[in-house]
TORKOL-4160 file (C-alpha; in steps of 0.2 Angstrom, whole numbers, padded with zeros to 4 digits, m for minus):
410
<pt num="1" X="0296" Y="0408" Z="m0008"/>
<pt num="2" X="0277" Y="0408" Z="m0011"/>
<pt num="3" X="0268" Y="0416" Z="0004"/>
<pt num="4" X="0256" Y="0405" Z="0014"/>
<pt num="5" X="0238" Y="0412" Z="0014"/>
<pt num="6" X="0237" Y="0407" Z="0032"/>
<pt num="7" X="0250" Y="0420" Z="0038"/>
<pt num="8" X="0242" Y="0437" Z="0037"/>
<pt num="9" X="0238" Y="0439" Z="0055"/>
<pt num="10" X="0247" Y="0454" Z="0064"/>
<pt num="11" X="0253" Y="0443" Z="0078"/>
<pt num="12" X="0271" Y="0436" Z="0075"/>
<pt num="13" X="0272" Y="0419" Z="0085"/>
<pt num="14" X="0290" Y="0412" Z="0088"/>
<pt num="15" X="0285" Y="0398" Z="0076"/>
<pt num="16" X="0270" Y="0392" Z="0065"/>
<pt num="17" X="0265" Y="0381" Z="0052"/>
<pt num="18" X="0263" Y="0387" Z="0034"/>
<pt num="19" X="0249" Y="0378" Z="0025"/>
<pt num="20" X="0246" Y="0380" Z="0006"/>
<pt num="21" X="0232" Y="0376" Z="m0006"/>
<pt num="22" X="0241" Y="0360" Z="m0012"/>
<pt num="23" X="0243" Y="0354" Z="0006"/>
<pt num="24" X="0224" Y="0355" Z="0009"/>
<pt num="25" X="0220" Y="0347" Z="m0008"/>
<pt num="26" X="0232" Y="0332" Z="m0004"/>
<pt num="27" X="0223" Y="0329" Z="0013"/>
<pt num="28" X="0206" Y="0331" Z="0005"/>
<pt num="29" X="0210" Y="0318" Z="m0008"/>
<pt num="30" X="0215" Y="0305" Z="0006"/>
<pt num="31" X="0199" Y="0309" Z="0016"/>
<pt num="32" X="0189" Y="0305" Z="0001"/>
<pt num="33" X="0198" Y="0288" Z="m0002"/>
<pt num="34" X="0193" Y="0271" Z="0006"/>
<pt num="35" X="0208" Y="0271" Z="0018"/>
<pt num="36" X="0212" Y="0285" Z="0030"/>
<pt num="37" X="0224" Y="0274" Z="0041"/>
<pt num="38" X="0235" Y="0259" Z="0037"/>
<pt num="39" X="0234" Y="0263" Z="0018"/>
<pt num="40" X="0247" Y="0266" Z="0004"/>
<pt num="41" X="0251" Y="0284" Z="0008"/>
<pt num="42" X="0261" Y="0282" Z="0024"/>
<pt num="43" X="0273" Y="0270" Z="0014"/>
<pt num="44" X="0274" Y="0284" Z="0001"/>
<pt num="45" X="0278" Y="0297" Z="0014"/>
<pt num="46" X="0292" Y="0286" Z="0021"/>
<pt num="47" X="0299" Y="0284" Z="0004"/>
<pt num="48" X="0299" Y="0302" Z="0001"/>
<pt num="49" X="0308" Y="0305" Z="0018"/>
<pt num="50" X="0321" Y="0292" Z="0012"/>
<pt num="51" X="0323" Y="0300" Z="m0005"/>
<pt num="52" X="0325" Y="0318" Z="0003"/>
<pt num="53" X="0336" Y="0313" Z="0017"/>
<pt num="54" X="0346" Y="0299" Z="0010"/>
<pt num="55" X="0342" Y="0285" Z="0023"/>
<pt num="56" X="0338" Y="0268" Z="0017"/>
<pt num="57" X="0324" Y="0265" Z="0029"/>
<pt num="58" X="0311" Y="0276" Z="0038"/>
<pt num="59" X="0297" Y="0272" Z="0050"/>
<pt num="60" X="0284" Y="0285" Z="0052"/>
<pt num="61" X="0274" Y="0287" Z="0068"/>
<pt num="62" X="0263" Y="0297" Z="0079"/>
<pt num="63" X="0275" Y="0311" Z="0085"/>
<pt num="64" X="0293" Y="0314" Z="0089"/>
<pt num="65" X="0291" Y="0308" Z="0107"/>
<pt num="66" X="0284" Y="0291" Z="0100"/>
<pt num="67" X="0299" Y="0291" Z="0088"/>
<pt num="68" X="0311" Y="0292" Z="0102"/>
<pt num="69" X="0302" Y="0279" Z="0112"/>
<pt num="70" X="0303" Y="0267" Z="0097"/>
<pt num="71" X="0321" Y="0271" Z="0095"/>
<pt num="72" X="0326" Y="0265" Z="0112"/>
<pt num="73" X="0314" Y="0250" Z="0111"/>
<pt num="74" X="0322" Y="0245" Z="0094"/>
<pt num="75" X="0339" Y="0245" Z="0103"/>
<pt num="76" X="0333" Y="0234" Z="0117"/>
<pt num="77" X="0336" Y="0247" Z="0131"/>
<pt num="78" X="0330" Y="0243" Z="0148"/>
<pt num="79" X="0331" Y="0245" Z="0166"/>
<pt num="80" X="0349" Y="0239" Z="0168"/>
<pt num="81" X="0355" Y="0253" Z="0155"/>
<pt num="82" X="0358" Y="0271" Z="0155"/>
<pt num="83" X="0355" Y="0285" Z="0142"/>
<pt num="84" X="0365" Y="0301" Z="0140"/>
<pt num="85" X="0357" Y="0317" Z="0133"/>
<pt num="86" X="0359" Y="0336" Z="0134"/>
<pt num="87" X="0351" Y="0346" Z="0148"/>
<pt num="88" X="0345" Y="0359" Z="0134"/>
<pt num="89" X="0332" Y="0350" Z="0125"/>
<pt num="90" X="0313" Y="0346" Z="0126"/>
<pt num="91" X="0308" Y="0333" Z="0139"/>
<pt num="92" X="0306" Y="0319" Z="0127"/>
<pt num="93" X="0325" Y="0317" Z="0124"/>
<pt num="94" X="0327" Y="0311" Z="0142"/>
<pt num="95" X="0310" Y="0304" Z="0145"/>
<pt num="96" X="0312" Y="0291" Z="0131"/>
<pt num="97" X="0325" Y="0282" Z="0143"/>
<pt num="98" X="0313" Y="0283" Z="0157"/>
<pt num="99" X="0299" Y="0275" Z="0147"/>
<pt num="100" X="0309" Y="0259" Z="0146"/>
<pt num="101" X="0316" Y="0260" Z="0164"/>
<pt num="102" X="0333" Y="0266" Z="0160"/>
<pt num="103" X="0344" Y="0279" Z="0169"/>
<pt num="104" X="0346" Y="0296" Z="0162"/>
<pt num="105" X="0363" Y="0305" Z="0163"/>
<pt num="106" X="0367" Y="0322" Z="0156"/>
<pt num="107" X="0382" Y="0329" Z="0146"/>
<pt num="108" X="0384" Y="0348" Z="0147"/>
<pt num="109" X="0383" Y="0360" Z="0132"/>
<pt num="110" X="0395" Y="0370" Z="0122"/>
<pt num="111" X="0391" Y="0388" Z="0128"/>
<pt num="112" X="0393" Y="0396" Z="0111"/>
<pt num="113" X="0381" Y="0384" Z="0101"/>
<pt num="114" X="0370" Y="0376" Z="0115"/>
<pt num="115" X="0374" Y="0359" Z="0107"/>
<pt num="116" X="0381" Y="0344" Z="0117"/>
<pt num="117" X="0399" Y="0346" Z="0120"/>
<pt num="118" X="0409" Y="0331" Z="0114"/>
<pt num="119" X="0422" Y="0334" Z="0127"/>
<pt num="120" X="0409" Y="0334" Z="0140"/>
<pt num="121" X="0402" Y="0318" Z="0133"/>
<pt num="122" X="0419" Y="0310" Z="0133"/>
<pt num="123" X="0420" Y="0314" Z="0152"/>
<pt num="124" X="0403" Y="0307" Z="0156"/>
<pt num="125" X="0408" Y="0291" Z="0146"/>
<pt num="126" X="0425" Y="0290" Z="0155"/>
<pt num="127" X="0416" Y="0289" Z="0172"/>
<pt num="128" X="0405" Y="0275" Z="0166"/>
<pt num="129" X="0417" Y="0261" Z="0171"/>
<pt num="130" X="0404" Y="0247" Z="0170"/>
<pt num="131" X="0398" Y="0253" Z="0153"/>
<pt num="132" X="0380" Y="0255" Z="0158"/>
<pt num="133" X="0378" Y="0269" Z="0146"/>
<pt num="134" X="0371" Y="0260" Z="0130"/>
<pt num="135" X="0363" Y="0275" Z="0121"/>
<pt num="136" X="0368" Y="0293" Z="0117"/>
<pt num="137" X="0354" Y="0305" Z="0112"/>
<pt num="138" X="0362" Y="0321" Z="0106"/>
<pt num="139" X="0351" Y="0335" Z="0100"/>
<pt num="140" X="0353" Y="0346" Z="0084"/>
<pt num="141" X="0347" Y="0360" Z="0094"/>
<pt num="142" X="0338" Y="0374" Z="0085"/>
<pt num="143" X="0342" Y="0366" Z="0069"/>
<pt num="144" X="0361" Y="0367" Z="0070"/>
<pt num="145" X="0369" Y="0351" Z="0065"/>
<pt num="146" X="0379" Y="0342" Z="0079"/>
<pt num="147" X="0397" Y="0336" Z="0078"/>
<pt num="148" X="0390" Y="0319" Z="0074"/>
<pt num="149" X="0406" Y="0311" Z="0068"/>
<pt num="150" X="0415" Y="0315" Z="0084"/>
<pt num="151" X="0400" Y="0309" Z="0095"/>
<pt num="152" X="0398" Y="0293" Z="0085"/>
<pt num="153" X="0417" Y="0289" Z="0087"/>
<pt num="154" X="0415" Y="0291" Z="0106"/>
<pt num="155" X="0400" Y="0280" Z="0106"/>
<pt num="156" X="0408" Y="0266" Z="0096"/>
<pt num="157" X="0423" Y="0266" Z="0108"/>
<pt num="158" X="0412" Y="0265" Z="0122"/>
<pt num="159" X="0401" Y="0251" Z="0115"/>
<pt num="160" X="0386" Y="0263" Z="0114"/>
<pt num="161" X="0373" Y="0267" Z="0101"/>
<pt num="162" X="0368" Y="0285" Z="0094"/>
<pt num="163" X="0350" Y="0291" Z="0092"/>
<pt num="164" X="0352" Y="0309" Z="0086"/>
<pt num="165" X="0337" Y="0319" Z="0090"/>
<pt num="166" X="0335" Y="0329" Z="0074"/>
<pt num="167" X="0317" Y="0336" Z="0078"/>
<pt num="168" X="0324" Y="0353" Z="0074"/>
<pt num="169" X="0335" Y="0349" Z="0060"/>
<pt num="170" X="0327" Y="0342" Z="0045"/>
<pt num="171" X="0335" Y="0349" Z="0029"/>
<pt num="172" X="0351" Y="0353" Z="0038"/>
<pt num="173" X="0368" Y="0346" Z="0033"/>
<pt num="174" X="0386" Y="0346" Z="0038"/>
<pt num="175" X="0404" Y="0343" Z="0031"/>
<pt num="176" X="0416" Y="0330" Z="0037"/>
<pt num="177" X="0433" Y="0327" Z="0029"/>
<pt num="178" X="0427" Y="0336" Z="0013"/>
<pt num="179" X="0411" Y="0326" Z="0011"/>
<pt num="180" X="0394" Y="0333" Z="0015"/>
<pt num="181" X="0381" Y="0323" Z="0024"/>
<pt num="182" X="0363" Y="0326" Z="0027"/>
<pt num="183" X="0355" Y="0325" Z="0044"/>
<pt num="184" X="0346" Y="0308" Z="0044"/>
<pt num="185" X="0356" Y="0299" Z="0031"/>
<pt num="186" X="0362" Y="0287" Z="0044"/>
<pt num="187" X="0381" Y="0289" Z="0041"/>
<pt num="188" X="0386" Y="0294" Z="0059"/>
<pt num="189" X="0372" Y="0287" Z="0069"/>
<pt num="190" X="0361" Y="0272" Z="0072"/>
<pt num="191" X="0344" Y="0280" Z="0072"/>
<pt num="192" X="0339" Y="0298" Z="0068"/>
<pt num="193" X="0322" Y="0305" Z="0075"/>
<pt num="194" X="0311" Y="0318" Z="0067"/>
<pt num="195" X="0296" Y="0328" Z="0073"/>
<pt num="196" X="0282" Y="0335" Z="0062"/>
<pt num="197" X="0273" Y="0346" Z="0075"/>
<pt num="198" X="0266" Y="0362" Z="0068"/>
<pt num="199" X="0280" Y="0373" Z="0073"/>
<pt num="200" X="0293" Y="0362" Z="0064"/>
<pt num="201" X="0298" Y="0363" Z="0046"/>
<pt num="202" X="0287" Y="0349" Z="0040"/>
<pt num="203" X="0270" Y="0352" Z="0049"/>
<pt num="204" X="0258" Y="0338" Z="0050"/>
<pt num="205" X="0248" Y="0342" Z="0065"/>
<pt num="206" X="0257" Y="0329" Z="0074"/>
<pt num="207" X="0269" Y="0315" Z="0068"/>
<pt num="208" X="0286" Y="0309" Z="0069"/>
<pt num="209" X="0298" Y="0297" Z="0060"/>
<pt num="210" X="0314" Y="0286" Z="0064"/>
<pt num="211" X="0327" Y="0284" Z="0050"/>
<pt num="212" X="0341" Y="0271" Z="0049"/>
<pt num="213" X="0353" Y="0262" Z="0038"/>
<pt num="214" X="0350" Y="0246" Z="0048"/>
<pt num="215" X="0337" Y="0234" Z="0041"/>
<pt num="216" X="0336" Y="0225" Z="0057"/>
<pt num="217" X="0332" Y="0240" Z="0067"/>
<pt num="218" X="0320" Y="0246" Z="0053"/>
<pt num="219" X="0310" Y="0230" Z="0055"/>
<pt num="220" X="0309" Y="0232" Z="0074"/>
<pt num="221" X="0303" Y="0250" Z="0072"/>
<pt num="222" X="0289" Y="0245" Z="0060"/>
<pt num="223" X="0283" Y="0231" Z="0072"/>
<pt num="224" X="0283" Y="0241" Z="0088"/>
<pt num="225" X="0274" Y="0256" Z="0081"/>
<pt num="226" X="0259" Y="0244" Z="0077"/>
<pt num="227" X="0256" Y="0233" Z="0093"/>
<pt num="228" X="0270" Y="0221" Z="0087"/>
<pt num="229" X="0256" Y="0212" Z="0077"/>
<pt num="230" X="0264" Y="0200" Z="0065"/>
<pt num="231" X="0257" Y="0190" Z="0050"/>
<pt num="232" X="0271" Y="0179" Z="0048"/>
<pt num="233" X="0285" Y="0170" Z="0057"/>
<pt num="234" X="0272" Y="0162" Z="0069"/>
<pt num="235" X="0276" Y="0153" Z="0085"/>
<pt num="236" X="0259" Y="0146" Z="0089"/>
<pt num="237" X="0259" Y="0135" Z="0073"/>
<pt num="238" X="0244" Y="0125" Z="0079"/>
<pt num="239" X="0234" Y="0141" Z="0079"/>
<pt num="240" X="0241" Y="0149" Z="0064"/>
<pt num="241" X="0238" Y="0136" Z="0051"/>
<pt num="242" X="0222" Y="0126" Z="0046"/>
<pt num="243" X="0222" Y="0107" Z="0044"/>
<pt num="244" X="0226" Y="0109" Z="0025"/>
<pt num="245" X="0242" Y="0119" Z="0030"/>
<pt num="246" X="0236" Y="0136" Z="0024"/>
<pt num="247" X="0238" Y="0152" Z="0036"/>
<pt num="248" X="0221" Y="0156" Z="0044"/>
<pt num="249" X="0216" Y="0172" Z="0037"/>
<pt num="250" X="0212" Y="0180" Z="0053"/>
<pt num="251" X="0227" Y="0175" Z="0062"/>
<pt num="252" X="0241" Y="0187" Z="0069"/>
<pt num="253" X="0253" Y="0186" Z="0084"/>
<pt num="254" X="0261" Y="0198" Z="0096"/>
<pt num="255" X="0279" Y="0192" Z="0101"/>
<pt num="256" X="0284" Y="0208" Z="0110"/>
<pt num="257" X="0275" Y="0222" Z="0119"/>
<pt num="258" X="0270" Y="0235" Z="0105"/>
<pt num="259" X="0261" Y="0252" Z="0104"/>
<pt num="260" X="0249" Y="0261" Z="0094"/>
<pt num="261" X="0261" Y="0274" Z="0087"/>
<pt num="262" X="0254" Y="0274" Z="0069"/>
<pt num="263" X="0253" Y="0289" Z="0058"/>
<pt num="264" X="0237" Y="0292" Z="0048"/>
<pt num="265" X="0235" Y="0293" Z="0029"/>
<pt num="266" X="0230" Y="0311" Z="0029"/>
<pt num="267" X="0244" Y="0316" Z="0040"/>
<pt num="268" X="0256" Y="0307" Z="0028"/>
<pt num="269" X="0248" Y="0316" Z="0013"/>
<pt num="270" X="0251" Y="0333" Z="0021"/>
<pt num="271" X="0269" Y="0327" Z="0025"/>
<pt num="272" X="0273" Y="0323" Z="0007"/>
<pt num="273" X="0266" Y="0339" Z="0001"/>
<pt num="274" X="0276" Y="0349" Z="0014"/>
<pt num="275" X="0292" Y="0339" Z="0010"/>
<pt num="276" X="0291" Y="0347" Z="m0008"/>
<pt num="277" X="0294" Y="0364" Z="0000"/>
<pt num="278" X="0308" Y="0359" Z="0012"/>
<pt num="279" X="0323" Y="0366" Z="0003"/>
<pt num="280" X="0314" Y="0383" Z="0000"/>
<pt num="281" X="0309" Y="0383" Z="0018"/>
<pt num="282" X="0327" Y="0380" Z="0025"/>
<pt num="283" X="0334" Y="0393" Z="0012"/>
<pt num="284" X="0321" Y="0406" Z="0018"/>
<pt num="285" X="0325" Y="0403" Z="0036"/>
<pt num="286" X="0343" Y="0405" Z="0033"/>
<pt num="287" X="0340" Y="0422" Z="0025"/>
<pt num="288" X="0329" Y="0427" Z="0040"/>
<pt num="289" X="0343" Y="0422" Z="0052"/>
<pt num="290" X="0356" Y="0432" Z="0042"/>
<pt num="291" X="0345" Y="0448" Z="0043"/>
<pt num="292" X="0343" Y="0445" Z="0061"/>
<pt num="293" X="0361" Y="0444" Z="0064"/>
<pt num="294" X="0365" Y="0460" Z="0054"/>
<pt num="295" X="0351" Y="0470" Z="0063"/>
<pt num="296" X="0356" Y="0464" Z="0080"/>
<pt num="297" X="0375" Y="0468" Z="0077"/>
<pt num="298" X="0370" Y="0486" Z="0072"/>
<pt num="299" X="0358" Y="0488" Z="0087"/>
<pt num="300" X="0368" Y="0480" Z="0101"/>
<pt num="301" X="0385" Y="0476" Z="0107"/>
<pt num="302" X="0391" Y="0458" Z="0108"/>
<pt num="303" X="0390" Y="0458" Z="0127"/>
<pt num="304" X="0372" Y="0464" Z="0127"/>
<pt num="305" X="0363" Y="0453" Z="0114"/>
<pt num="306" X="0371" Y="0440" Z="0104"/>
<pt num="307" X="0364" Y="0425" Z="0093"/>
<pt num="308" X="0371" Y="0408" Z="0096"/>
<pt num="309" X="0387" Y="0404" Z="0086"/>
<pt num="310" X="0385" Y="0394" Z="0070"/>
<pt num="311" X="0400" Y="0382" Z="0066"/>
<pt num="312" X="0408" Y="0383" Z="0049"/>
<pt num="313" X="0403" Y="0371" Z="0035"/>
<pt num="314" X="0386" Y="0367" Z="0041"/>
<pt num="315" X="0369" Y="0371" Z="0034"/>
<pt num="316" X="0359" Y="0376" Z="0048"/>
<pt num="317" X="0340" Y="0372" Z="0047"/>
<pt num="318" X="0335" Y="0386" Z="0059"/>
<pt num="319" X="0320" Y="0379" Z="0068"/>
<pt num="320" X="0324" Y="0392" Z="0081"/>
<pt num="321" X="0333" Y="0408" Z="0081"/>
<pt num="322" X="0340" Y="0410" Z="0099"/>
<pt num="323" X="0348" Y="0426" Z="0106"/>
<pt num="324" X="0357" Y="0427" Z="0123"/>
<pt num="325" X="0353" Y="0443" Z="0132"/>
<pt num="326" X="0362" Y="0451" Z="0146"/>
<pt num="327" X="0346" Y="0456" Z="0155"/>
<pt num="328" X="0356" Y="0462" Z="0170"/>
<pt num="329" X="0365" Y="0475" Z="0159"/>
<pt num="330" X="0348" Y="0482" Z="0154"/>
<pt num="331" X="0342" Y="0481" Z="0172"/>
<pt num="332" X="0327" Y="0471" Z="0167"/>
<pt num="333" X="0321" Y="0453" Z="0167"/>
<pt num="334" X="0316" Y="0441" Z="0154"/>
<pt num="335" X="0298" Y="0440" Z="0159"/>
<pt num="336" X="0297" Y="0459" Z="0157"/>
<pt num="337" X="0304" Y="0458" Z="0140"/>
<pt num="338" X="0293" Y="0444" Z="0134"/>
<pt num="339" X="0277" Y="0453" Z="0141"/>
<pt num="340" X="0282" Y="0469" Z="0133"/>
<pt num="341" X="0284" Y="0460" Z="0116"/>
<pt num="342" X="0268" Y="0451" Z="0118"/>
<pt num="343" X="0259" Y="0467" Z="0121"/>
<pt num="344" X="0266" Y="0472" Z="0104"/>
<pt num="345" X="0260" Y="0456" Z="0095"/>
<pt num="346" X="0277" Y="0448" Z="0095"/>
<pt num="347" X="0278" Y="0430" Z="0102"/>
<pt num="348" X="0294" Y="0424" Z="0110"/>
<pt num="349" X="0299" Y="0408" Z="0120"/>
<pt num="350" X="0313" Y="0400" Z="0130"/>
<pt num="351" X="0321" Y="0384" Z="0123"/>
<pt num="352" X="0323" Y="0376" Z="0136"/>
<pt num="353" X="0322" Y="0375" Z="0155"/>
<pt num="354" X="0337" Y="0363" Z="0158"/>
<pt num="355" X="0330" Y="0346" Z="0160"/>
<pt num="356" X="0341" Y="0341" Z="0175"/>
<pt num="357" X="0332" Y="0355" Z="0185"/>
<pt num="358" X="0314" Y="0348" Z="0182"/>
<pt num="359" X="0307" Y="0341" Z="0198"/>
<pt num="360" X="0306" Y="0324" Z="0191"/>
<pt num="361" X="0324" Y="0323" Z="0186"/>
<pt num="362" X="0330" Y="0331" Z="0202"/>
<pt num="363" X="0322" Y="0316" Z="0211"/>
<pt num="364" X="0327" Y="0303" Z="0199"/>
<pt num="365" X="0345" Y="0309" Z="0195"/>
<pt num="366" X="0349" Y="0319" Z="0211"/>
<pt num="367" X="0353" Y="0334" Z="0200"/>
<pt num="368" X="0352" Y="0352" Z="0205"/>
<pt num="369" X="0358" Y="0369" Z="0202"/>
<pt num="370" X="0377" Y="0370" Z="0198"/>
<pt num="371" X="0378" Y="0353" Z="0190"/>
<pt num="372" X="0379" Y="0358" Z="0172"/>
<pt num="373" X="0385" Y="0377" Z="0173"/>
<pt num="374" X="0385" Y="0379" Z="0154"/>
<pt num="375" X="0367" Y="0374" Z="0152"/>
<pt num="376" X="0361" Y="0384" Z="0167"/>
<pt num="377" X="0371" Y="0400" Z="0161"/>
<pt num="378" X="0363" Y="0398" Z="0143"/>
<pt num="379" X="0346" Y="0396" Z="0151"/>
<pt num="380" X="0347" Y="0412" Z="0161"/>
<pt num="381" X="0350" Y="0422" Z="0145"/>
<pt num="382" X="0341" Y="0413" Z="0131"/>
<pt num="383" X="0326" Y="0420" Z="0121"/>
<pt num="384" X="0319" Y="0413" Z="0105"/>
<pt num="385" X="0313" Y="0426" Z="0093"/>
<pt num="386" X="0300" Y="0423" Z="0079"/>
<pt num="387" X="0307" Y="0411" Z="0065"/>
<pt num="388" X="0297" Y="0404" Z="0051"/>
<pt num="389" X="0298" Y="0405" Z="0032"/>
<pt num="390" X="0283" Y="0417" Z="0030"/>
<pt num="391" X="0291" Y="0431" Z="0040"/>
<pt num="392" X="0295" Y="0446" Z="0029"/>
<pt num="393" X="0311" Y="0457" Z="0031"/>
<pt num="394" X="0299" Y="0471" Z="0038"/>
<pt num="395" X="0294" Y="0458" Z="0051"/>
<pt num="396" X="0312" Y="0455" Z="0056"/>
<pt num="397" X="0316" Y="0473" Z="0057"/>
<pt num="398" X="0300" Y="0476" Z="0068"/>
<pt num="399" X="0305" Y="0462" Z="0080"/>
<pt num="400" X="0323" Y="0469" Z="0082"/>
<pt num="401" X="0316" Y="0487" Z="0085"/>
<pt num="402" X="0303" Y="0481" Z="0098"/>
<pt num="403" X="0317" Y="0471" Z="0107"/>
<pt num="404" X="0328" Y="0486" Z="0108"/>
<pt num="405" X="0313" Y="0496" Z="0114"/>
<pt num="406" X="0309" Y="0483" Z="0128"/>
<pt num="407" X="0327" Y="0483" Z="0134"/>
<pt num="408" X="0329" Y="0502" Z="0134"/>
<pt num="409" X="0315" Y="0503" Z="0147"/>
<pt num="410" X="0325" Y="0495" Z="0160"/>
């Protein structure tokens, strides 16, 4: 894979964008055009997403958080409803429910993959005797495809909808009954959400999208992201039409509360350019992960440092490469390890602080330590190592050597 000219710095962050000459040229071309927002490039980007991922409809928007908010809005979720998500995710996967006044509930993770455990979800749904749970938001954590068919089946039995948070997983795929499905194709979900933050596979500065196979939901998404402004299907017909029966050229209506969650033309141009490298990006991330696994297995025993498990028959998109470290065995702390590595120009991160332990959710849900033991145990050991396509094999070897050095210090 061609190396980005923007990645020659010594410091290795946990993730970063890779910007190429053709990306810059695509953005500059739009900046020189007549329209830098609400022009033809956003629809072109949406078509590229559909072509790449296999979904019939895509609605691009301002960011991944906006995409999650739009998804629950399109499903009509409100104060009388509840949404289930995982504790190991970014805040937005839960916050989207609170944006519309819905309750948040959590289902614990599989300790080996950090993905939502379908068995745990089934138990949460079984306790929902009044069927208040209307939406499940599972997360393709780190880029590992979820067991979507199992989750979708549970949702359908319960009368709930699925909004899979694929902000980490564009380009990933999974197999079910001998057929391979792409993340975002709409087969075992109602809506799929993506993010285009700089550390993600498709880096657009900010940006997001919701993909679906449902034309009605697609229409709602497109309206809600742009103030719900309508140029047809008017209610106030006396205001909409002139005496000769023609539509007044200035007229528009808002039927529901909408938002300004639009994407700009130059962001869309950057997205189209980056989509052309998605396959190569995912392939390189897989190579990096394989080398990490090899070097870590050579350097540490499984009860000391171990990567998250990868289920068979999936194509992992590897937004993150997470290892679980038994810091107590090394008589050290995660903070000491992270600071040691940063001093040696290696950036790491923790994904994530369990959402149910955040002060807001402790107040809102009454949750606390011990409620989701798998999530909390994972959190105590988790560390994300650098993962992005421009890393070299030498970079990976350096990260593992420095990690070993940090742990040997005690």
